[in-house]
N, C-alpha and C positions, 0 to 999 in steps of 0.2 A: 648466181652460184652455178658452177659447172655440173653437168650431168655425170653420174658415176659411170665407170667402165661398163661395157655391155655384159661382162661375165659376172657382175656383182648383183646380188639379189637386191630389189628395191626396199626390202623391209629388214633393217638390221636387227640383230638380237638384243643389242644394248643401246641405251641412250647416251650414256657418258662413260668413257673408258680411260683408263690409265695404261700407257704402254711404257714398259721398262726396256730401254735400249742399252745393252752393255757397250762399254767402250770397245771391246774386242769386235763387236758386230760392225763398228764403223771403220775397221781397218780394211775391209774387203780382202784382197789377197796379199796385202802388204804385211810386213812383220811388225809395224807399229804405226802410229799416227792415224790420220783421217784419209779415207778414200772418198773423194768428192763424187764419184759416180755412184757409190753406195748411198751416200747421203741424198743425192738427187733422186734415186729410186725410192728411198723412204719418203721423201717429200711428195712425190707423185702418188704414192700409196695413201698417205695421210690426206691428201687433197681429195681423193676418191671417197674416203671414209667420211670426211666432213660434208661432201656433197650428198651423202646418204642421210644427213641430218644428225649425225653423231657428234657429240662434243668430245674433244681429245685433249689430254694433257700427257706430259712425258716426264719421266725421270731418266736421266742419262748417266751412265757410269763413266769411269775415267781410266779403266785398265789398259787402254791403248796408249796411254801417256805415262801414268804412274799408278801403282797399286800399293796402298798403305801397308797391307799385311806383308807383302814381299819386302818392302823397305824395312819394316820392323824386323823381319827375319835376318836381314843383313846387318843388324846391329843398331838401327836407328831407333830413337824413342818412338813408341807406337803412336802416341797422340800427335806428335809432330808429323810422322809419316802419313797419318790419316788426314791431317789438314792439307798436306801436299796433294793427296788424292782428291780431296774436295775441290781444290783449285783446278785440278785437271778436268773435273767435270764441268767447271765453268767454261774452260776453253772449248770443250765439246759442245756445250749448249750454245755458245756464240756461233760456232761453225754451223750447227743445225739451223739457228735463226737466220743466218745469212742466206743459206741455200733455200730455206723455206720461203723467205720473203721474195726472193728472186722468182719463185714459182707461184707468187700471188697469194701466199698464206699469211694472214695477219698473225703475228707471233709476239709473245712476250716471254722474256727470260726472267725468272724470279729466283733469287739466290738466298739460301739459308744463312750465308755469310754476306754481310752488307758490302757491296761493291757498286755503289750508286752510279758511278761513271759509265758502267756497262750493263747494269741489270737493275731490276726493281727488287726491293727487299721482299721477302715472302710475307704476305698478309693473306690469310685464308679467304676472307670475304672478297677481297679484290681479285684473287685468283678465280673464284667462282664467277664473278661478274665478267671477267675476261672470257671465260668459256661460254657463258650464256650469250655473249655477243659474237660468238663464232671464231674467237681467237684460239690459237694453239698456245698452251702455256707449257713452257719447258722449265722444270724445277731443277736447279743446279745446287751443288755443294751438299748433297745428301740431306741429312737431318740438321747439319750444322754442328754436330757433335762427333768427336772421335769415338772409336770402338763400335760404331754402327755402320753397316754396309749400305750401299745404294739399293739393295733388295729390300731392306727394312724401310728405307726412305720411301721406296715406291709403295709398299704396303701402307705406310703411314699416310702419305699424301692421298692415296686412293681412298682411304677411310675418311680423311678430312674433306675431300671433295665430293663424297657421296657417290663414288663411281660404281657402276654396275658390274665391272669386271676389271681385273688386273691382267693385262696381256704382257707376256714376257717374250720379246723378240730375241731369238738366239741364232746360232749357226746350224742348228739341227731342227728337224720338224716335229719335235715333241719331247717327251720324257722317255728315256730308255733305262733298262735295268743295269746297263753298263755303257761305257763310252762307245758309241757306234763307229767312231773314227778309228778306234783301235781294235774293236771286236766285230767281226763280220756277222756273228750270231746274236748280236744285241737285239733285245726285244723291245719294241715300242709299245707303250701303254696308250690306249684311247682315252681312258679316264682313270682317275685315282681319287682317293679321299685324302684329306689333310693328314689323317692318321697314318695312311699308307706311306706317304712321303717321309714322314718322320721315322716310322718304324723300320722302313727299308733303307733309311739313310741315303736317299736318292740324290741329294745335293742339287735339287732344283733351285731352291732358295735357302737362305739360312733359316734356322728354327724360329727366330724372332719374326721374320716376315710371314712364315707359314702360320704361326700362332695368331698374329695380328689379323691376317686375312680370314682365318677361321672364326675368330671372335666377332668380326664384323660382317661375316657371311658374304665375303667377296670371292667369287670363283677366280681361280688363276688359270689362264689359258696360255700354254707354251707352244710356240710355233716358230718356224724358220723365217727370219726377216730377210734372208738372202734371196728369196724368190720373188720375182715381179708380181705385184698384186696380192701378196700373201696376207697382209694385214686386212685389207678390204674383204677378202674371201672369208677369213676367220670371223670377222665382225658380223658377216652375213650368215654364219653358221656353215660355211662351205670349207673345202680344203682339208689339209691334214694338220692335226694338232692334238695335244693332250689337254684335257680339262681336269682341274683339281677342285673338288668341292666335297661337301658332306654327302 
């Protein structure tokens, strides 16, 4: 197993983590689709984290291809639009798997919607075994149900897998009181409580995901996945991020 990068602390804060990667984070500087350089960088980062002895699973979004809520807003049936969004996450999961395995990461895609030709069906005990054997497990198709976001899917899978933390990789380096891309005076929070997020309506994750994480005492760590080595640094307790917990 490769050694972690020199800047990464040898003792990670967590043993098993869930990382939620939004579809938008996979676009890089593109307007839509997948940027392979971005996925390559994520693969290298995850490889360093696994080298630290950390077990990793991923929930990937599909907003770079199709967003169910947007489709419903344009007049589509919400359930049908959400299923289309779930299929978009499968496309992203397969792209991640392809790049990960080219980087020497043993990877399994598990889908909440059965597509046996390209992925394994989601079975909790099998997913745990995969991670115990050092494999990266990518969960696709959300929860398999319409009306639930991939944020909720990430909180659900993190709970089922017994993860020590739910890491949300975004395009900014934490949680702000307003959009830092639009407001130069936006304030970044170092830490928040679950109640703060809901009371301030900070839009970090939807309310269901926050409630599920709080109920299962899983801290949420929000960081920028756009920076080289950011995931490994945050797992080691370094770098810039916002942590949400009681």
